[in-house]
C-alpha positions as protocol buffer text, in pm:
chain_id: "A"
residue {
  index: 1
  type: MET
  ca { x: 15468 y: 8994 z: 14349 }
}
residue {
  index: 2
  type: LEU
  ca { x: 15377 y: 9147 z: 14013 }
}
residue {
  index: 3
  type: ALA
  ca { x: 15329 y: 9522 z: 13989 }
}
residue {
  index: 4
  type: ALA
  ca { x: 15257 y: 9762 z: 13705 }
}
residue {
  index: 5
  type: VAL
  ca { x: 15415 y: 10105 z: 13750 }
}
residue {
  index: 6
  type: LYS
  ca { x: 15386 y: 10425 z: 13551 }
}
residue {
  index: 7
  type: GLY
  ca { x: 15711 y: 10581 z: 13441 }
}
residue {
  index: 8
  type: TYR
  ca { x: 15885 y: 10800 z: 13183 }
}
residue {
  index: 9
  type: TYR
  ca { x: 16189 y: 10726 z: 12968 }
}
residue {
  index: 10
  type: ASP
  ca { x: 16452 y: 11000 z: 12999 }
}
residue {
  index: 11
  type: GLY
  ca { x: 16679 y: 10872 z: 12721 }
}
residue {
  index: 12
  type: ASN
  ca { x: 16883 y: 10634 z: 12937 }
}
residue {
  index: 13
  type: GLN
  ca { x: 16646 y: 10484 z: 13191 }
}
residue {
  index: 14
  type: ILE
  ca { x: 16284 y: 10461 z: 13296 }
}
residue {
  index: 15
  type: ILE
  ca { x: 16191 y: 10695 z: 13579 }
}
residue {
  index: 16
  type: VAL
  ca { x: 15899 y: 10585 z: 13799 }
}
residue {
  index: 17
  type: SER
  ca { x: 15699 y: 10805 z: 14033 }
}
residue {
  index: 18
  type: GLU
  ca { x: 15808 y: 10819 z: 14397 }
}
residue {
  index: 19
  type: ASP
  ca { x: 15479 y: 10669 z: 14523 }
}
residue {
  index: 20
  type: ASP
  ca { x: 15516 y: 10363 z: 14298 }
}
residue {
  index: 21
  type: ARG
  ca { x: 15880 y: 10321 z: 14394 }
}
residue {
  index: 22
  type: LYS
  ca { x: 15798 y: 10316 z: 14767 }
}
residue {
  index: 23
  type: ASN
  ca { x: 15568 y: 10017 z: 14712 }
}
residue {
  index: 24
  type: LEU
  ca { x: 15849 y: 9809 z: 14555 }
}
residue {
  index: 25
  type: SER
  ca { x: 16123 y: 9610 z: 14718 }
}
residue {
  index: 26
  type: VAL
  ca { x: 16454 y: 9493 z: 14574 }
}
residue {
  index: 27
  type: GLY
  ca { x: 16389 y: 9184 z: 14364 }
}
residue {
  index: 28
  type: ASP
  ca { x: 16021 y: 9257 z: 14298 }
}
residue {
  index: 29
  type: GLU
  ca { x: 15909 y: 9173 z: 13948 }
}
residue {
  index: 30
  type: VAL
  ca { x: 15740 y: 9456 z: 13757 }
}
residue {
  index: 31
  type: ILE
  ca { x: 15561 y: 9473 z: 13424 }
}
residue {
  index: 32
  type: ILE
  ca { x: 15662 y: 9754 z: 13192 }
}
residue {
  index: 33
  type: THR
  ca { x: 15444 y: 9839 z: 12891 }
}
residue {
  index: 34
  type: ILE
  ca { x: 15599 y: 10062 z: 12625 }
}
residue {
  index: 35
  type: LEU
  ca { x: 15345 y: 10306 z: 12484 }
}
residue {
  index: 36
  type: ASP
  ca { x: 15498 y: 10417 z: 12155 }
}
residue {
  index: 37
  type: ARG
  ca { x: 15455 y: 10783 z: 12063 }
}
residue {
  index: 38
  type: ILE
  ca { x: 15191 y: 10854 z: 12325 }
}
residue {
  index: 39
  type: SER
  ca { x: 15345 y: 11197 z: 12392 }
}
residue {
  index: 40
  type: ARG
  ca { x: 15349 y: 11288 z: 12023 }
}
residue {
  index: 41
  type: GLN
  ca { x: 14973 y: 11277 z: 11976 }
}
residue {
  index: 42
  type: LYS
  ca { x: 14845 y: 11615 z: 11869 }
}
residue {
  index: 43
  type: VAL
  ca { x: 14576 y: 11766 z: 12086 }
}
residue {
  index: 44
  type: GLU
  ca { x: 14305 y: 11927 z: 11876 }
}
residue {
  index: 45
  type: THR
  ca { x: 14236 y: 12292 z: 11965 }
}
residue {
  index: 46
  type: ARG
  ca { x: 13885 y: 12434 z: 12004 }
}
residue {
  index: 47
  type: ALA
  ca { x: 13915 y: 12618 z: 11672 }
}
residue {
  index: 48
  type: GLU
  ca { x: 14019 y: 12299 z: 11493 }
}
residue {
  index: 49
  type: LYS
  ca { x: 13726 y: 12112 z: 11647 }
}
residue {
  index: 50
  type: ARG
  ca { x: 13485 y: 12384 z: 11532 }
}
residue {
  index: 51
  type: ARG
  ca { x: 13627 y: 12379 z: 11180 }
}
residue {
  index: 52
  type: ARG
  ca { x: 13586 y: 12004 z: 11170 }
}
residue {
  index: 53
  type: LEU
  ca { x: 13230 y: 12013 z: 11306 }
}
residue {
  index: 54
  type: ILE
  ca { x: 13099 y: 12308 z: 11102 }
}
residue {
  index: 55
  type: GLU
  ca { x: 13109 y: 12288 z: 10725 }
}
residue {
  index: 56
  type: SER
  ca { x: 13187 y: 12652 z: 10646 }
}
residue {
  index: 57
  type: ASP
  ca { x: 13130 y: 12604 z: 10273 }
}
residue {
  index: 58
  type: ALA
  ca { x: 12760 y: 12558 z: 10346 }
}
residue {
  index: 59
  type: PHE
  ca { x: 12739 y: 12930 z: 10436 }
}
residue {
  index: 60
  type: VAL
  ca { x: 12928 y: 13060 z: 10131 }
}
residue {
  index: 61
  type: ILE
  ca { x: 12755 y: 13165 z: 9811 }
}
residue {
  index: 62
  type: PRO
  ca { x: 12999 y: 13125 z: 9522 }
}
residue {
  index: 63
  type: THR
  ca { x: 13029 y: 13433 z: 9298 }
}
residue {
  index: 64
  type: GLY
  ca { x: 13230 y: 13278 z: 9021 }
}
residue {
  index: 65
  type: ARG
  ca { x: 13508 y: 13534 z: 9066 }
}
residue {
  index: 66
  type: THR
  ca { x: 13870 y: 13431 z: 9078 }
}
residue {
  index: 67
  type: VAL
  ca { x: 14086 y: 13492 z: 9383 }
}
residue {
  index: 68
  type: GLU
  ca { x: 14272 y: 13763 z: 9193 }
}
residue {
  index: 69
  type: ALA
  ca { x: 13946 y: 13941 z: 9104 }
}
residue {
  index: 70
  type: VAL
  ca { x: 13832 y: 13936 z: 9466 }
}
residue {
  index: 71
  type: ASP
  ca { x: 14171 y: 14067 z: 9584 }
}
residue {
  index: 72
  type: GLU
  ca { x: 14154 y: 14348 z: 9329 }
}
residue {
  index: 73
  type: TYR
  ca { x: 13800 y: 14437 z: 9438 }
}
residue {
  index: 74
  type: ILE
  ca { x: 13907 y: 14455 z: 9805 }
}
residue {
  index: 75
  type: LYS
  ca { x: 14209 y: 14665 z: 9712 }
}
residue {
  index: 76
  type: GLU
  ca { x: 13988 y: 14911 z: 9523 }
}
residue {
  index: 77
  type: LEU
  ca { x: 13752 y: 14936 z: 9822 }
}
residue {
  index: 78
  type: ARG
  ca { x: 14042 y: 15014 z: 10054 }
}
residue {
  index: 79
  type: ASP
  ca { x: 14200 y: 15265 z: 9816 }
}
residue {
  index: 80
  type: ASN
  ca { x: 13874 y: 15455 z: 9771 }
}
residue {
  index: 81
  type: ASP
  ca { x: 13764 y: 15470 z: 10134 }
}
residue {
  index: 82
  type: ARG
  ca { x: 13989 y: 15767 z: 10227 }
}
residue {
  index: 83
  type: PHE
  ca { x: 13981 y: 16125 z: 10114 }
}
């Protein structure tokens, strides 16, 4: 008998699910496939997907100002909005 089972490596041994283990007998031959770094794959969030799909630079009109000039302009607006 050949069987493929799903399991997890806990650092010392491979742990298989209880349902798979019940189908095996002592001496049965199993096939184990090592999936390297499957748990380390990064899942893309909705915001990251949107950023990737929408080119935000298409909606920006460049003013030619530097970042410092824009920061100074915003600071002046905030300083002058209170009496």
